[in-house]
N, C-alpha and C positions, 0 to 999 in steps of 0.2 A: 504494500500499500504506499503510495507516494504521499508526500506532505500536502499536496493540493487536495487530494481525495479525503485525507484526514480532516482537513479544514472544512470541507463541505459537510462531512459526517458530523462533526462537532457542532455545526450550525443547526443540524437537525435534532440532535439528542441532548445538547447541553442543558437546555431548560428542563428536560425530563429527568436527567441524572442529578443535578444539583439539588441537595436537600434529602436525597435518599440515604438510608442507613444500611451498611453492609452487614449481612448476617453470617456468611461463610464463603470460603473460596474452595472451589472443586477443580480438580485437574484430571485430564485424560491425555497423557503424553504431552503434546505441545498445544492442546486445547485447554483454555482456562475459562472458568465460569465464576464471575464475581456475583454472588447471589444477594439480592435485596428483596426479601420476602418472596413473592411469587414472580418477580421479574429478575433479570440478570443481565450483566454485561458480558457478552461472549467475546473472547479474544482468541484468534488463531495466530500462533507464532511459527507456523511452518514457513520456511523461506520461500516456498513456491505458492503459498496462499496466505499472505499477510493481510489480515482483515479483522474487523471488529463490528459488532452490532449489538443493539439493545433489544431483548425479547423475553419470551416466557421461559421460565427455568426448565431444566431437564435434569433428570437424575440418573438415567441409564448410562452405564459405562464410565461415569465420573466417580472419582474418589476424593474425599475431603482431605485437603492439605492442612495438617495440624498447625504448622508454624504460621502460615499466612492467615489462617482462620483465627487463631489466637490473637495475632497481632492487629487484625483489621476488624474483627467483630465489634459491632456497636459504634463504629466510627461513621460519621456523617460526611458525605461529599459536599465540600464547600466551594470548590472552584475547579475549573478545567483550563489548563494553560498549554498552548502550543507556541513554541518559539519560532516566529516567522512562518515559514512553510516546511519546517523540518518534520520528518516522520517520527515525531517523538511527542508523547502526551504526558503532562504532569498533572496528577489528580490530587488536589489538596484535600486533606481530611482533618477532621476535628471531632472530639467527643461531644455529643449534644448535651444541652442542659448543665454544662459545667463551665467553670471559669479557667479550665486548664488551657495553658497557652503552648504546650509542647507541640512542635511542628511535625506532622507526619505527611509524607508525600509518597504516592504510588506512581512510579515511572514506567510507562509503556514505550518501549522502543521498537520501531518497525523497520530498522535497517536490515536489508536483505542478508548481509554477511553476519549479523549478530543480533537477531531479535531477542527481546528479553522483557522480564516482568520483575521489577525491582521495588523493594520497600526501603525508604530512607527516612530515618528519624534524626534527632539531634545527636544521638549517641552511636548509632550504628547504621549499616547499609547491608541489606540481604538481597541477593539476586537469585532468581529461580534457576538460571543457567550460568554456567561458568564465565562466559565471555560477555562483558558489558562495556559498550562503547558509547561516547557521546561526541559527535562531530562538531567542528566549529561551524557556526552559521555562515552562509554565503548569501549573496543577493537572491531575492525571491524571483521566481520566474516572471512575475508581473513587471519587474524592472526591465526585462528584456524587450518589453513592448516599445520602450522609448530608445533602447540602446542598440538594437539589432536591426540592420537594414537588409533588404533582399540580396544586396550584392555580397555581403560577407556572412550570410546565413549558412550555418552548418548544423542541420538537425541531428545528425548522429553524434555530435559532440556537445550538444546543448546541456544535457543532464549533468555533465561534469562540472559546469560552471554556475548552475543556478539550482537553488532549493525548490522543492515542490513537485518535480517531475522525475520519472524514471525512463529507462531505455524505451519502453513501449510507447509512452506518451510523446517522448522527444521525437520519435520517427514520424509522428503525425503532424508536428508543428511546422508552421511557417510564420512569418511576421504578421500576416493577417489573422491567423488562428490564435496567436498569442494575444492580440488585441481582443479577440473574442473571449478568451479566458478572463481577461481583465474585466470585461463587461459581466461575465457570469459571476465573478466574485463579488463585484460591487452591487449588482442587481439581484444576486442569489437566484438566478434562473438557469437551470441546467437539466439535461436529460441523459444521464449516464447509460451506457450500453454494456452489457456483460458479453464479452466476445468469447472468452474461454475460462474455464474454472481451473484446470490443472495444466500449466501454471495459470494463476489468476491474471487475466488480461481485461482491462476496462478501458473504454474509450468514451470521449465526450464528442466525437465527430463521426464515428463509423456507424451511422444510423442504420444501414442495411445489413451490417455484418454481425450484429448481435441482438440480444433481447433488451428492449428498452425499459427503463425504470423511471419513476418520478422522484425517487429518493435513493441516496447511497445506503441508508440503513436497510431498506428492503433488498437492495442489490446484494449487499454483504451477507445478509441473512440467507438468501437463496444460494449464494456462492459457497458459503461455509458448509451448509447442509449438503449440497451437491458434492463438494470436495470430500466431506466425510463419507458420503455413500460410495464415491469412486475409490476412495482409499480402502474402505472395508472390502469392496468387491475385488480390488487388486490383490489385497492380502489373502482373500479367500481363494482366488485363482492360483496364487503362488503356493498356498498350502495344499490345494487340490492337486497340483502338478507334482509337488513333493510327495504327497501321499500315494498317488498313482505310481510314481517311480519306485517308491519303497515296496508297493505290492508287487510290481513287476520283478524287482530284485529278489523278493521272497519266493516268487514262483520259480525263478531260475534256480535258487538254492534248493528248493523242494525237488526239482527235476534232477539235480545232482544226487540228492539223497535217494531218489528213486533208483537211479542207475546203480548206486552203491548197494542198495538193498537187494537188487536183483542178483547179487553175487552170493545169495544165501545157499545155492546149491553147492558151491565150492566149500562152504563151511561144513555141510553135511558130508561131502566127499572126504574132507580132511579128517573129520572125527571118525568115520568109518575106517579109513586107512590106518590111523593110529591104533585103533582097537584091534584091527586085523594083524597088525605088525607090532603088538605091544612089547614082545620080547626083544625086538630089535631097536627099540628106542632107548639110547643110552641116558643115564641119569644126569641131569644138569645140562642137557643139550639145549641150544638156542634154536636149532633147526634141524631138519632131517629130510633126506631125499628118498622117497619110496616109489615102487612101481605100482601103477594104477592098472588093475586088470581090465577095467571097463574100456580103455582106449590103448592099452599097451605102452603108454608113455610114462615117463618119470615126473613125479610131482614134488616140488619143494614146499615143506610145510614149516611155518614158524611155530616155535614152542616157547613156553614160559619156563626157564630153567629152575625156577624156585618151586615148581610143583611136579608131580610124577605124570607118567604118560596117560594114565586113565583120567586124571583130573584135567589134563590138557584136552583130551577128547571130549569130556563133558562140557568144557567151556565152548568148544566149537559147536556142539549140539545146542547149547543155550543160545549162542549167537545165531545159529540157523533158525531157531524158532522165533527169535526176536525180529530178525529181518523179514521173515516170511509174514509175520503178523503186521509189520509196519507198512508193507506195500499197499494194501487197500486203504489204510489210513492216510498215507501220503497222497495217493491218488484223489481221495475225497477232499483233502485239504487244497490240493491244486485246483480242483473243480470249484471249491468255494471261493478261492482267491480270484479265479477267472470271472466267476459270476459277480463278485463285488466290483471288480474292475470295469465290467460291462455296464453295471447299473449306476456307477458313480457319475454324477453331473453336479454342476454348481448349485442347482436347486435343492438336491437331496443331501449334499455334503454338509456336515457340521464340523467346521474347522476347529479341531482340538487335537493336535498332534504333538509328537515329540515330548520334550521335557514338561510343557504346559499340560498336556493330556495326562502324563504320568503323575504329576504333582496334584492335578485336580482329582484323579481317580483315587490317589492315596489319601487325600484329604478327607474323603468320605469314611475312611477307616477309623479316624480319630474323632474324639469329641470336639466340637467347635463352638466358640463363643464370640459374638460380634460386639465390640465395644462402641460407645457412643461416638468415639473419634473416627470410627471406620476401621480401626485396627482389628485384627483377628487373633484369637488365642486358640491354640490347638493343644489337645491333652491326649497322651498315649493311653491305651486301655490294658496293655500287658507288657511284659518284658520284650516280646517280639515287636510290638507296635511302638514301644519306646524307642528301640533301635531304628525302626523305619522312620519315625518322626524326626529324630535328632540327626541321624547320620545320612539320610537319603532325601527326605522331604524338606527339611529346614535349609534356608539359604544363609550365606555367611553373616549377613547383617541382622538376621533374626536374633532375638534374645531368648536364652535358655534359662529355665527356672526349675529348681529341685530342692526339696526340703533337706536341710542339713542334718545328718545323723539318723535319719529314718528312711524306711523304704517308702517309695511313692512314685507317682507318675511323672514322666518328663512333660514339661510344659514349654511350648514355643509361642513367643509373641511376634507376630508379623505386623510391624507397626507402620504408620503412614508418615512418619517424620521425614523431612528432606534428607537427601544423601549427606552423610556426615554428621547429622543431628541425632541425639538420643531421643527415644520416645518420651512422652510426658511422664511426670512422676505419678500421675493418676493411673495411667495405663500400666505402669510398672507395678504399682501396688496391687491393682486388681489381679494381674497375672500372678503375683506372689501369693495372694489370697487363694486363687484357684489351685495353685500348686500345693498349698497347705491343706486344702480341703481334700484333695485326692492323694492323701498320704496316711501313714499310720499315726501321724500326729494330728489327725482331724479333730479330736476331742479336746485338744489343748489350747492354751492361749499363748500369745506372743511367740509364735513358732519361727525359728530361724530359717530363712529361705535364701539359698545361694543363687546367684544369677551372673550371667556373663553373655557376651556375644557368641553366637554358634561357632565363629571362626576360631575362637579360643578353647575349643573342645577337641579332644582326641579320644579314640577308643583304644585302650591298651590291649596288648596281645594276650591271648589265653584268659580272657576275663569273661565272666558270665553275661548272658544277654541283658541289656538294660543298663550296663555300667558305663560310666563316662568319666573322663579325667579332665578337670578344669585347669587350663594354663593361667588363667586370670580369674579372680573371684571377688565378688562383692556380696554383702549379706544385708538383708533387711528383716525386721521382726514384724509379723502380721498375725491377725487372727484368721483362722480358716473361714472362707466365705465364698459363695458363688455370686456372680453378678445378677442383678434383677433382670428377668426376661422382658 
C-alpha cells in the first residue's frame, strides 16, 4: 500500500476509529486484527498484499497475542497521524477517563521491504517482526505537479524521488495525471480500481482493467479477503500435491515389499534343504552350499552361527509363513492407496499432513485445557503418554511442569506469548495448579511444582517411561486446582 492510498483510506475511516477502545489483538501469521468490541481494524502485513480496512470482527483462524493485548487493552484511539505521504501510520492512544499522560503510540509501517506492527511507549518499544525501519520523508507526489515537465518526465524513476506512490502507480503517471491526483486529494473525489489481488495492484486510472470501488476501505476489505482465500487455496494445493506424492512413494515401497515377499518359496526350500542335510551342517557355520534335488543345482544358504541347524531351518519356515501371509495384505494395501489417490481432489482433501497432522492426532490422546489467553495446556494420562507428550508432541519453547518429589502427570503449556517472551504469570500458575492436581500430591496444599522450557529437558538412558531430566529448573508453590470450564 503506497502512502497516497493510505491517505485516502484514513480520510474515510479516521472519524470512525477515533474514540474507539481496543479490546484485544488477534494475529494469524501476518494478518492482524485489532478488535474494538464487534468491530476491528484488519491489517495485512504480507509484502505482496499490504493493506488495511475497518470491518466486522472475525474469530476463525486468529489467535490472541498476549503481549499486545495486555499492552493495548482498554486504550482509546485519540488520533491518527501520517507523515506526509509516507506509507506509515501512527495511532495515538490514551487510557479513557483518567488523567494519565503516558504516551502510547501504535506504529503501522507498510514499507514493502519491512512491514511491521510496533508499540512505542515512553519506556520501551516492541515490534511484532524483527526488522523495523523508518525512512526519511521526501517530497510528496503532489509536489511533482509543479516540478515535473513533459520533457524531463521519467515515470519509471518517479517513485524513487517522491513519497506517496509505488512502482505500479508510477508507471501510470504523466504530468497531466499527477495534476489529476492533486485534484483528487484536494476535492476528495476518486474511484479506485482493484486490478489484481496477488500481488495487490490498485489503479486510479485503469477504469476498464479492474473492478471499480467508491471507497478504499471497501476495496481493501475485498482485496484482503480474496488474498486470504487465494493463499489458503494455494496452500491446500501444495499440501495436496505433497500428499499425492507421498502416497505414490508409498505405493512404490509396497511394490518392492511385494517383490521381496514373493521370495517366500526360497525360504521354504532353504528350510527343507537344511533338514534334509542336517548332519552335514557344521556347527557355527555362517553359510553352506547344498545340492537341491528339485533342479539338480547347488544352493547357497545363509545361516545364523549362534544357533543349530534345526533352529536355522525353523527360522526359514517362520519367514516363509510370514512372507506368504503378507502378500495378500500388501496387495490390499496397494489397492487402498491407489483408490485413495484416484479419489483425492481439492474439494475432498482435508489439508492436515506431516508434523501438523501428527501433532494434532497426538493431541487428542492427552487431556487438554484452553486458557482465557488462548494458550493450551496438555496433560499426559499415563507413563507412555507422558513420554509422547514431552518428547514427541511438545515443541522447544513450550513449558514443562511436574510436581517435585511425587509421581504425577507431565504437563505442557503451549503459550501464545511472542517469540522470546515468557508466558504470563497467570498462565504459568494455572499450569502448575493443573500439574499438582494430576499428581500424588493432589490432596495437599502448597505443592512444589518444577517447571522449565521443553528444550531444557532430556531423557536419560535406561530410565523408566515417563522419567525426564531437567537441565534448568524453577519451582513455584501452588494448591492443586483445575481451571473453571
